[in-house]
VEXROPA-565733 format. One record per residue: x, y, z of N, C-alpha, C, CB in turn; residue in one letter. Coordinates in steps of 0.02 Angstrom, whole numbers, plus 50000, padded with zeros to 5 digits. Glycine has a CB too. Layout:
REM residues N
+-------+-------+-------+-------+-------+-------+-------+-------+-------+-------+-------+-------+---------+
!    nX !    nY !    nZ !   caX !   caY !   caZ !    cX !    cY !    cZ !   cbX !   cbY !   cbZ ! residuo !
+-------+-------+-------+-------+-------+-------+-------+-------+-------+-------+-------+-------+---------+
!     X !     Y !     Z !     X !     Y !     Z !     X !     Y !     Z !     X !     Y !     Z !       a !
...
+-------+-------+-------+-------+-------+-------+-------+-------+-------+-------+-------+-------+---------+
REM end
This chain:
REM residues 124
+-------+-------+-------+-------+-------+-------+-------+-------+-------+-------+-------+-------+---------+
!    nX !    nY !    nZ !   caX !   caY !   caZ !    cX !    cY !    cZ !   cbX !   cbY !   cbZ ! residuo !
+-------+-------+-------+-------+-------+-------+-------+-------+-------+-------+-------+-------+---------+
! 50764 ! 51159 ! 47562 ! 50766 ! 51226 ! 47565 ! 50745 ! 51255 ! 47631 ! 50727 ! 51251 ! 47513 !       x !
! 50693 ! 51228 ! 47650 ! 50657 ! 51257 ! 47722 ! 50711 ! 51251 ! 47773 ! 50586 ! 51209 ! 47751 !       x !
! 50744 ! 51195 ! 47775 ! 50797 ! 51189 ! 47832 ! 50850 ! 51241 ! 47832 ! 50833 ! 51123 ! 47830 !       x !
! 50859 ! 51270 ! 47771 ! 50912 ! 51323 ! 47764 ! 50882 ! 51390 ! 47766 ! 50951 ! 51314 ! 47700 !       x !
! 50813 ! 51394 ! 47788 ! 50779 ! 51461 ! 47791 ! 50766 ! 51491 ! 47725 ! 50819 ! 51510 ! 47831 !       x !
! 50760 ! 51449 ! 47668 ! 50743 ! 51477 ! 47598 ! 50671 ! 51459 ! 47592 ! 50788 ! 51446 ! 47535 !       x !
! 50634 ! 51508 ! 47569 ! 50568 ! 51494 ! 47556 ! 50558 ! 51500 ! 47478 ! 50522 ! 51543 ! 47598 !       x !
! 50516 ! 51451 ! 47454 ! 50496 ! 51458 ! 47381 ! 50438 ! 51502 ! 47376 ! 50480 ! 51390 ! 47349 !       x !
! 50448 ! 51555 ! 47334 ! 50387 ! 51602 ! 47323 ! 50377 ! 51605 ! 47244 ! 50402 ! 51682 ! 47357 !       x !
! 50323 ! 51575 ! 47216 ! 50304 ! 51586 ! 47145 ! 50295 ! 51662 ! 47134 ! 50237 ! 51548 ! 47127 !       x !
! 50331 ! 51681 ! 47085 ! 50324 ! 51749 ! 47061 ! 50311 ! 51748 ! 46984 ! 50389 ! 51791 ! 47079 !       x !
! 50256 ! 51788 ! 46968 ! 50244 ! 51784 ! 46891 ! 50194 ! 51839 ! 46873 ! 50215 ! 51709 ! 46867 !       x !
! 50188 ! 51853 ! 46813 ! 50134 ! 51906 ! 46790 ! 50068 ! 51881 ! 46790 ! 50145 ! 51930 ! 46720 !       x !
! 50057 ! 51816 ! 46802 ! 49987 ! 51791 ! 46816 ! 49951 ! 51812 ! 46871 ! 49986 ! 51727 ! 46822 !       x !
! 49887 ! 51810 ! 46867 ! 49845 ! 51831 ! 46926 ! 49854 ! 51781 ! 46982 ! 49768 ! 51837 ! 46907 !       x !
! 49845 ! 51805 ! 47047 ! 49848 ! 51766 ! 47102 ! 49811 ! 51700 ! 47099 ! 49824 ! 51804 ! 47155 !       x !
! 49742 ! 51700 ! 47080 ! 49711 ! 51637 ! 47076 ! 49744 ! 51580 ! 47033 ! 49646 ! 51649 ! 47052 !       x !
! 49774 ! 51607 ! 46976 ! 49810 ! 51558 ! 46934 ! 49870 ! 51527 ! 46973 ! 49835 ! 51591 ! 46868 !       x !
! 49909 ! 51571 ! 47003 ! 49966 ! 51552 ! 47046 ! 49950 ! 51503 ! 47098 ! 49995 ! 51610 ! 47078 !       x !
! 49895 ! 51521 ! 47135 ! 49870 ! 51476 ! 47184 ! 49848 ! 51408 ! 47163 ! 49818 ! 51506 ! 47214 !       x !
! 49819 ! 51408 ! 47101 ! 49802 ! 51346 ! 47075 ! 49862 ! 51303 ! 47054 ! 49758 ! 51357 ! 47020 !       x !
! 49914 ! 51334 ! 47030 ! 49978 ! 51298 ! 47004 ! 50018 ! 51282 ! 47065 ! 50023 ! 51342 ! 46950 !       x !
! 50020 ! 51319 ! 47109 ! 50062 ! 51306 ! 47167 ! 50017 ! 51308 ! 47239 ! 50121 ! 51363 ! 47166 !       x !
! 49976 ! 51257 ! 47247 ! 49933 ! 51261 ! 47309 ! 49976 ! 51266 ! 47374 ! 49886 ! 51196 ! 47314 !       x !
! 49945 ! 51304 ! 47419 ! 49975 ! 51309 ! 47483 ! 49982 ! 51249 ! 47526 ! 49940 ! 51354 ! 47518 !       x !
! 50036 ! 51212 ! 47515 ! 50042 ! 51145 ! 47554 ! 50081 ! 51165 ! 47625 ! 50089 ! 51083 ! 47506 !       x !
! 50111 ! 51221 ! 47627 ! 50139 ! 51244 ! 47693 ! 50120 ! 51306 ! 47720 ! 50207 ! 51247 ! 47690 !       x !
! 50121 ! 51313 ! 47784 ! 50088 ! 51372 ! 47808 ! 50124 ! 51440 ! 47798 ! 50076 ! 51363 ! 47879 !       x !
! 50184 ! 51436 ! 47768 ! 50221 ! 51502 ! 47750 ! 50227 ! 51517 ! 47680 ! 50289 ! 51503 ! 47775 !       x !
! 50176 ! 51484 ! 47641 ! 50177 ! 51498 ! 47575 ! 50162 ! 51570 ! 47549 ! 50134 ! 51454 ! 47548 !       x !
! 50196 ! 51595 ! 47505 ! 50196 ! 51670 ! 47483 ! 50186 ! 51675 ! 47407 ! 50267 ! 51706 ! 47503 !       x !
! 50155 ! 51718 ! 47376 ! 50147 ! 51728 ! 47305 ! 50159 ! 51799 ! 47286 ! 50079 ! 51709 ! 47284 !       x !
! 50196 ! 51811 ! 47231 ! 50205 ! 51876 ! 47202 ! 50174 ! 51869 ! 47136 ! 50278 ! 51900 ! 47198 !       x !
! 50114 ! 51901 ! 47132 ! 50072 ! 51895 ! 47067 ! 50067 ! 51961 ! 47030 ! 49997 ! 51869 ! 47082 !       x !
! 50044 ! 51955 ! 46974 ! 50033 ! 52012 ! 46932 ! 50086 ! 52060 ! 46919 ! 49983 ! 52046 ! 46957 !       x !
! 50143 ! 52032 ! 46905 ! 50205 ! 52069 ! 46895 ! 50220 ! 52114 ! 46961 ! 50199 ! 52116 ! 46828 !       x !
! 50216 ! 52090 ! 47013 ! 50223 ! 52121 ! 47077 ! 50174 ! 52170 ! 47104 ! 50281 ! 52150 ! 47077 !       x !
! 50113 ! 52172 ! 47066 ! 50054 ! 52216 ! 47096 ! 50019 ! 52190 ! 47150 ! 50002 ! 52232 ! 47047 !       x !
! 50031 ! 52122 ! 47162 ! 49993 ! 52092 ! 47217 ! 50046 ! 52041 ! 47252 ! 49922 ! 52054 ! 47188 !       x !
! 50053 ! 52052 ! 47315 ! 50096 ! 52009 ! 47354 ! 50059 ! 51984 ! 47410 ! 50157 ! 52042 ! 47378 !       x !
! 50054 ! 51914 ! 47418 ! 50017 ! 51876 ! 47472 ! 50070 ! 51841 ! 47511 ! 49964 ! 51823 ! 47444 !       x !
! 50069 ! 51840 ! 47577 ! 50107 ! 51805 ! 47625 ! 50065 ! 51774 ! 47674 ! 50152 ! 51847 ! 47656 !       x !
! 50068 ! 51704 ! 47679 ! 50033 ! 51673 ! 47723 ! 49958 ! 51690 ! 47725 ! 50063 ! 51684 ! 47782 !       x !
! 49931 ! 51691 ! 47658 ! 49856 ! 51702 ! 47652 ! 49831 ! 51773 ! 47658 ! 49821 ! 51664 ! 47704 !       x !
! 49883 ! 51814 ! 47677 ! 49860 ! 51895 ! 47692 ! 49888 ! 51939 ! 47632 ! 49897 ! 51928 ! 47770 !       x !
! 49862 ! 51981 ! 47610 ! 49879 ! 52032 ! 47561 ! 49929 ! 52072 ! 47599 ! 49817 ! 52075 ! 47533 !       x !
! 49994 ! 52071 ! 47578 ! 50053 ! 52111 ! 47606 ! 50053 ! 52174 ! 47567 ! 50124 ! 52073 ! 47601 !       x !
! 50053 ! 52173 ! 47502 ! 50061 ! 52233 ! 47461 ! 50011 ! 52224 ! 47396 ! 50142 ! 52241 ! 47439 !       x !
! 49985 ! 52281 ! 47382 ! 49938 ! 52280 ! 47332 ! 49935 ! 52356 ! 47294 ! 49868 ! 52258 ! 47365 !       x !
! 49949 ! 52349 ! 47226 ! 49951 ! 52411 ! 47190 ! 49889 ! 52412 ! 47141 ! 50020 ! 52417 ! 47151 !       x !
! 49845 ! 52460 ! 47157 ! 49786 ! 52469 ! 47115 ! 49790 ! 52526 ! 47070 ! 49726 ! 52478 ! 47156 !       x !
! 49767 ! 52524 ! 47015 ! 49767 ! 52573 ! 46962 ! 49711 ! 52626 ! 46979 ! 49755 ! 52538 ! 46890 !       x !
! 49723 ! 52691 ! 46983 ! 49671 ! 52737 ! 46996 ! 49615 ! 52732 ! 46949 ! 49695 ! 52805 ! 46995 !       x !
! 49554 ! 52752 ! 46976 ! 49491 ! 52745 ! 46933 ! 49495 ! 52789 ! 46873 ! 49426 ! 52762 ! 46973 !       x !
! 49520 ! 52843 ! 46867 ! 49518 ! 52877 ! 46804 ! 49559 ! 52844 ! 46756 ! 49538 ! 52946 ! 46810 !       x !
! 49618 ! 52818 ! 46771 ! 49661 ! 52780 ! 46724 ! 49625 ! 52722 ! 46702 ! 49727 ! 52759 ! 46755 !       x !
! 49588 ! 52685 ! 46746 ! 49549 ! 52624 ! 46724 ! 49502 ! 52636 ! 46675 ! 49514 ! 52593 ! 46778 !       x !
! 49459 ! 52690 ! 46695 ! 49406 ! 52705 ! 46643 ! 49432 ! 52736 ! 46574 ! 49354 ! 52755 ! 46674 !       x !
! 49492 ! 52762 ! 46586 ! 49522 ! 52791 ! 46516 ! 49537 ! 52724 ! 46471 ! 49600 ! 52839 ! 46530 !       x !
! 49572 ! 52673 ! 46509 ! 49598 ! 52621 ! 46467 ! 49534 ! 52580 ! 46442 ! 49651 ! 52576 ! 46508 !       x !
! 49477 ! 52576 ! 46479 ! 49409 ! 52547 ! 46465 ! 49386 ! 52577 ! 46399 ! 49354 ! 52563 ! 46526 !       x !
! 49384 ! 52648 ! 46399 ! 49361 ! 52689 ! 46340 ! 49407 ! 52669 ! 46277 ! 49368 ! 52772 ! 46357 !       x !
! 49472 ! 52657 ! 46289 ! 49509 ! 52655 ! 46230 ! 49502 ! 52576 ! 46202 ! 49588 ! 52679 ! 46245 !       x !
! 49486 ! 52527 ! 46246 ! 49471 ! 52460 ! 46225 ! 49402 ! 52454 ! 46187 ! 49470 ! 52414 ! 46286 !       x !
! 49354 ! 52497 ! 46214 ! 49288 ! 52498 ! 46181 ! 49290 ! 52538 ! 46119 ! 49234 ! 52525 ! 46226 !       x !
! 49332 ! 52571 ! 46111 ! 49337 ! 52616 ! 46044 ! 49371 ! 52575 ! 45988 ! 49383 ! 52688 ! 46056 !       x !
! 49406 ! 52518 ! 46006 ! 49450 ! 52484 ! 45960 ! 49398 ! 52450 ! 45908 ! 49500 ! 52427 ! 45999 !       x !
! 49435 ! 52435 ! 45850 ! 49400 ! 52408 ! 45792 ! 49380 ! 52337 ! 45804 ! 49443 ! 52413 ! 45730 !       x !
! 49320 ! 52311 ! 45785 ! 49304 ! 52241 ! 45795 ! 49362 ! 52189 ! 45768 ! 49234 ! 52228 ! 45758 !       x !
! 49399 ! 52212 ! 45715 ! 49454 ! 52174 ! 45684 ! 49509 ! 52169 ! 45739 ! 49482 ! 52209 ! 45615 !       x !
! 49512 ! 52214 ! 45786 ! 49575 ! 52216 ! 45826 ! 49578 ! 52157 ! 45874 ! 49581 ! 52282 ! 45866 !       x !
! 49515 ! 52126 ! 45894 ! 49512 ! 52067 ! 45932 ! 49546 ! 52080 ! 45998 ! 49544 ! 52008 ! 45895 !       x !
! 49523 ! 52129 ! 46039 ! 49552 ! 52140 ! 46107 ! 49496 ! 52141 ! 46155 ! 49593 ! 52205 ! 46112 !       x !
! 49513 ! 52129 ! 46216 ! 49466 ! 52126 ! 46270 ! 49503 ! 52144 ! 46328 ! 49433 ! 52059 ! 46277 !       x !
! 49469 ! 52163 ! 46380 ! 49492 ! 52190 ! 46440 ! 49483 ! 52142 ! 46500 ! 49459 ! 52253 ! 46451 !       x !
! 49529 ! 52121 ! 46538 ! 49520 ! 52083 ! 46598 ! 49541 ! 52134 ! 46656 ! 49566 ! 52013 ! 46598 !       x !
! 49494 ! 52141 ! 46703 ! 49506 ! 52184 ! 46762 ! 49511 ! 52142 ! 46821 ! 49451 ! 52235 ! 46772 !       x !
! 49571 ! 52129 ! 46846 ! 49581 ! 52085 ! 46906 ! 49573 ! 52106 ! 46976 ! 49641 ! 52061 ! 46904 !       x !
! 49548 ! 52063 ! 47019 ! 49552 ! 52073 ! 47092 ! 49583 ! 52011 ! 47116 ! 49482 ! 52086 ! 47128 !       x !
! 49606 ! 52016 ! 47185 ! 49636 ! 51954 ! 47204 ! 49603 ! 51887 ! 47191 ! 49647 ! 51958 ! 47269 !       x !
! 49540 ! 51887 ! 47204 ! 49499 ! 51825 ! 47196 ! 49452 ! 51814 ! 47134 ! 49459 ! 51821 ! 47254 !       x !
! 49448 ! 51864 ! 47089 ! 49414 ! 51853 ! 47040 ! 49436 ! 51905 ! 46985 ! 49346 ! 51854 ! 47061 !       x !
! 49396 ! 51898 ! 46925 ! 49410 ! 51946 ! 46866 ! 49345 ! 51977 ! 46839 ! 49449 ! 51909 ! 46806 !       x !
! 49350 ! 52034 ! 46811 ! 49288 ! 52055 ! 46772 ! 49302 ! 52068 ! 46700 ! 49257 ! 52119 ! 46802 !       x !
! 49261 ! 52047 ! 46658 ! 49267 ! 52055 ! 46585 ! 49200 ! 52075 ! 46556 ! 49292 ! 51990 ! 46551 !       x !
! 49206 ! 52113 ! 46497 ! 49142 ! 52134 ! 46455 ! 49132 ! 52082 ! 46405 ! 49148 ! 52206 ! 46417 !       x !
! 49177 ! 52059 ! 46368 ! 49167 ! 52019 ! 46311 ! 49135 ! 51954 ! 46340 ! 49235 ! 52008 ! 46271 !       x !
! 49091 ! 51929 ! 46297 ! 49056 ! 51865 ! 46308 ! 49068 ! 51809 ! 46265 ! 48990 ! 51876 ! 46306 !       x !
! 49101 ! 51822 ! 46210 ! 49108 ! 51767 ! 46157 ! 49157 ! 51720 ! 46177 ! 49129 ! 51794 ! 46089 !       x !
! 49141 ! 51653 ! 46155 ! 49182 ! 51598 ! 46181 ! 49254 ! 51600 ! 46173 ! 49161 ! 51540 ! 46154 !       x !
! 49275 ! 51623 ! 46111 ! 49351 ! 51630 ! 46108 ! 49384 ! 51668 ! 46164 ! 49372 ! 51663 ! 46045 !       x !
! 49348 ! 51728 ! 46181 ! 49384 ! 51771 ! 46234 ! 49377 ! 51736 ! 46303 ! 49353 ! 51847 ! 46238 !       x !
! 49314 ! 51714 ! 46320 ! 49314 ! 51687 ! 46381 ! 49349 ! 51619 ! 46391 ! 49249 ! 51684 ! 46399 !       x !
! 49360 ! 51580 ! 46343 ! 49405 ! 51514 ! 46349 ! 49475 ! 51546 ! 46365 ! 49408 ! 51463 ! 46273 !       x !
! 49504 ! 51594 ! 46327 ! 49567 ! 51613 ! 46343 ! 49571 ! 51647 ! 46409 ! 49592 ! 51653 ! 46292 !       x !
! 49518 ! 51689 ! 46431 ! 49518 ! 51724 ! 46500 ! 49510 ! 51670 ! 46555 ! 49456 ! 51780 ! 46507 !       x !
! 49475 ! 51614 ! 46542 ! 49475 ! 51563 ! 46595 ! 49539 ! 51527 ! 46607 ! 49424 ! 51514 ! 46582 !       x !
! 49566 ! 51508 ! 46543 ! 49636 ! 51482 ! 46548 ! 49685 ! 51529 ! 46583 ! 49663 ! 51468 ! 46479 !       x !
! 49679 ! 51593 ! 46568 ! 49729 ! 51638 ! 46606 ! 49716 ! 51654 ! 46678 ! 49733 ! 51703 ! 46572 !       x !
! 49647 ! 51652 ! 46694 ! 49628 ! 51672 ! 46767 ! 49614 ! 51614 ! 46811 ! 49566 ! 51717 ! 46768 !       x !
! 49610 ! 51552 ! 46775 ! 49588 ! 51499 ! 46816 ! 49507 ! 51504 ! 46828 ! 49630 ! 51502 ! 46884 !       x !
! 49477 ! 51452 ! 46858 ! 49403 ! 51449 ! 46862 ! 49385 ! 51450 ! 46936 ! 49374 ! 51383 ! 46826 !       x !
! 49427 ! 51463 ! 46983 ! 49402 ! 51459 ! 47049 ! 49343 ! 51495 ! 47071 ! 49448 ! 51477 ! 47087 !       x !
! 49339 ! 51571 ! 47054 ! 49285 ! 51596 ! 47070 ! 49244 ! 51621 ! 47013 ! 49297 ! 51639 ! 47113 !       x !
! 49275 ! 51606 ! 46952 ! 49238 ! 51621 ! 46889 ! 49250 ! 51697 ! 46874 ! 49157 ! 51605 ! 46896 !       x !
! 49231 ! 51710 ! 46809 ! 49236 ! 51777 ! 46781 ! 49169 ! 51812 ! 46794 ! 49254 ! 51774 ! 46705 !       x !
! 49171 ! 51878 ! 46810 ! 49108 ! 51915 ! 46816 ! 49102 ! 51965 ! 46759 ! 49104 ! 51950 ! 46884 !       x !
! 49042 ! 51973 ! 46732 ! 49031 ! 52016 ! 46679 ! 49027 ! 52083 ! 46705 ! 48972 ! 51998 ! 46642 !       x !
! 49057 ! 52131 ! 46671 ! 49047 ! 52205 ! 46697 ! 49116 ! 52234 ! 46712 ! 48999 ! 52208 ! 46767 !       x !
! 49116 ! 52295 ! 46743 ! 49185 ! 52326 ! 46757 ! 49178 ! 52362 ! 46824 ! 49208 ! 52379 ! 46697 !       x !
! 49221 ! 52340 ! 46865 ! 49224 ! 52379 ! 46933 ! 49249 ! 52441 ! 46929 ! 49263 ! 52348 ! 46982 !       x !
! 49254 ! 52492 ! 46978 ! 49279 ! 52555 ! 46975 ! 49351 ! 52558 ! 46969 ! 49258 ! 52590 ! 47027 !       x !
! 49393 ! 52508 ! 46995 ! 49464 ! 52517 ! 46992 ! 49493 ! 52449 ! 46996 ! 49491 ! 52563 ! 47046 !       x !
! 49556 ! 52445 ! 46995 ! 49597 ! 52383 ! 47005 ! 49650 ! 52372 ! 46952 ! 49552 ! 52322 ! 47008 !       x !
! 49677 ! 52318 ! 46950 ! 49728 ! 52300 ! 46899 ! 49701 ! 52282 ! 46834 ! 49768 ! 52244 ! 46921 !       x !
! 49742 ! 52301 ! 46780 ! 49709 ! 52293 ! 46711 ! 49757 ! 52243 ! 46675 ! 49700 ! 52367 ! 46668 !       x !
! 49724 ! 52203 ! 46628 ! 49761 ! 52164 ! 46582 ! 49726 ! 52168 ! 46519 ! 49770 ! 52093 ! 46605 !       x !
! 49763 ! 52182 ! 46467 ! 49738 ! 52181 ! 46390 ! 49750 ! 52118 ! 46371 ! 49773 ! 52230 ! 46339 !       x !
! 49698 ! 52090 ! 46341 ! 49700 ! 52028 ! 46315 ! 49687 ! 52024 ! 46236 ! 49653 ! 51990 ! 46352 !       x !
! 49730 ! 51992 ! 46194 ! 49715 ! 51989 ! 46126 ! 49714 ! 51909 ! 46108 ! 49770 ! 52032 ! 46084 !       x !
! 49651 ! 51884 ! 46108 ! 49642 ! 51811 ! 46101 ! 49682 ! 51787 ! 46040 ! 49566 ! 51792 ! 46093 !       x !
! 49688 ! 51821 ! 45982 ! 49717 ! 51796 ! 45925 ! 49795 ! 51792 ! 45932 ! 49696 ! 51837 ! 45867 !       x !
! 49825 ! 51817 ! 45986 ! 49893 ! 51817 ! 45998 ! 49927 ! 51888 ! 45970 ! 49923 ! 51752 ! 45965 !       x !
! 49886 ! 51932 ! 45953 ! 49915 ! 51996 ! 45925 ! 49945 ! 52035 ! 45983 ! 49859 ! 52040 ! 45886 !       x !
+-------+-------+-------+-------+-------+-------+-------+-------+-------+-------+-------+-------+---------+
REM end
């Protein structure tokens, strides 16, 4: 492919750390399209990044916090190299680590903005 000028670019709804773990940069020209196009990385540099505005993030955080305990939902707020979560139970963290990868680990708490993922550990 490279001889024909074709570059393989992993594209997915998954976060960048997950793609980087699944498709390690073995070549200098590796690029990634992560988080459904919200983050594009080319040769290790962020080429494009779409962040959700802070009021929208806080609105979604409020909705998740108001959900019923039986709803079994949690929020993952993604950054290019890590993610923030509030839930600490093992079922949620196991799912979040599988989804995010373990390169930088998950941080507890919520940053002021970024990309959002709503996670339902029970598959709902």
